[in-house]
Phi, psi and omega in degrees: 000339184303314175303324178283331176296317180297321178294320184295313176301318178295320184289320183291327183281322193251339182293325174305327179290317173302313180298318173293327176296312179302317182296311178299326179277357181056039181278350181230165176302149183301339180283347179271073178288166178302323173307311181290324174298314182293319174298316177310310181303308181302316178293322180294315180297324182287320194263342178255007175051047181299317168204160184300131180254142177258107181301323182293319176299316175300314182296319176298326180283326176299316181292316182291320180288326178292324179291324177291317180295320186304307183298313184299329176284344184257350182300324182278005179291130173238072187299317184297314184294310188299312183295334183283340183231014186227052186300321183287329180288319177297316179302306183295321178292322178299315180298327181292316182295311178304315180297316175304315177298316181297314187290318186287326175300312177301318181295326179296317182291319185289325184259001186304324183277354180247337182238115187293328183250041182297337179290320177293317179302319178296318177300313183293323179288331170300321179297318173299312188284348182252323178220344177121194185302322183301316180290325180298316185291314178299320174294318178297319178297312180306318184273003179073030181288150181286154177300323177297320178296318181296311183302315188287322174295324179290322180295321182291320183291325174301316183293305180297315183292327175299315177300316183290325181291326174298319179296314181297328181262019177230276186256359185301323181299320178287320178297310186295331176299338180291333186250336188240150180291160181289158174289130182275135181283339187289150176116166185245359189286140184064036180294333182231079185294149178287168179298133175300126186286346179283344179243354181294132180248328182289133178242135176272093185295331179292311178298316177301327173291325177293320177300319176300315184293319179297318181297320175297325177291321179297313178303315178299326175286323175297322179289322180290325178294313181303316183294320183296317189268334181242355174079009178185192182245027180278348182266086185295323180302311179297320181296312181292327177287319174298315180305312176303313191286319184288328180293318178296318179299326180289332184287346176288347177279121184296331179296316182292321178296330179292333180303134182274152167072012178292319184287319178296324174293314177299320181295329177293320179294326178295321178296318177300318179299325179295314174305304185300316182291325171299327180288353179263350184273076175271095186293337177297337183269328188245002176290348176299324177266359185306308185305316180293315181295325176294316173300321179303311186294320175298313179304304189294316183295310182292327173300314179298311183300310180294316183293320181292315177299315180299313182299313180294322175299318178298320182267007176057041173280145187288162189296317182295312178308316180293318177290317176299307184290325172299316176293325183297318183283322190275330186235344181094169180303331187299338181259009180290330182292329180288325181287325177298324176295315181288322177281338187079008189253106180267345181298334186261358182305310178299315177301316182293318178293322177295323180291319181297321179292325175298322176296323178298321187288325189255354188295320184292323175296315179293317178298312179292319180296316183292318182304313182294319178298316179293322187295313182297326179291308185291325178285339179281000000 
């Protein structure tokens, strides 16, 4: 079995590089993003039995890569600068977060009698709708969710989110323009947006190495604090929250924020996570519960989108800000470039990326907090 395990490890480690190279060279349709390609590879290998897969190896790598990715995705966050000059973005993003909390809470109550761990699903979906897949996996680990639940929920979100992303990148600007005012050119925010992280190919390996060393130190500190306060490493929720908190604290250092390629490095670990998670997606074993989980996800996703759109229409927030913040919350910073291309508005690129990073920062707190609250409410 050793050669198969080595092949499995090599695919998890190296296929993200191949997927990004194909994306940068525009060798595939734009909807086949590196994330989709990495998930697809894992799912194909898992469901078509191309070669024997070691589930323990895949599980260990999903946990390791997500722990490494979270700090790296957060180091570029500049909360003080962003909050000071992007009021409409902050308001729209906050409304999207509130919409996600409301919709997932409603879904938990509606489906509580059909899905035993509806409170866990709600917490994980809040993580997805606030920051994306890294938050969902971290919250799932913290709440003790089964790997099958995490995989199935993520598969449902990929399906639903993929359909909505096609809508966003095609006719959504025209449809949203019927309800929302146009973006006003006045103002100075985002006058010089940074390079789009989805198209950048050059990696600063020196800064990336520094960031990895800091990440290992933060992981060690989080584990040390867990052992100090709880006598062991069993409290995953505390470890994840400490990991997030220490990473945000590190982002307040101008030197850390100036490091290049930290986000791209974290994104690479995220793609490794996608391959490994896809390898665990044996649909023949989990489709029995699929319809209810898919229905739960559709209810929560559509509720989030519609509530956000309604609130922004009532408050007269402009169309572009709504599109950018919706993508930032539901998909993360990596998809901001697509919306900038469709709308032709590059002035909101920085705000969109910052909103996505803010989602990474707060998603774990909101998801874990909501899940615990719902558990107490539903059990009571």
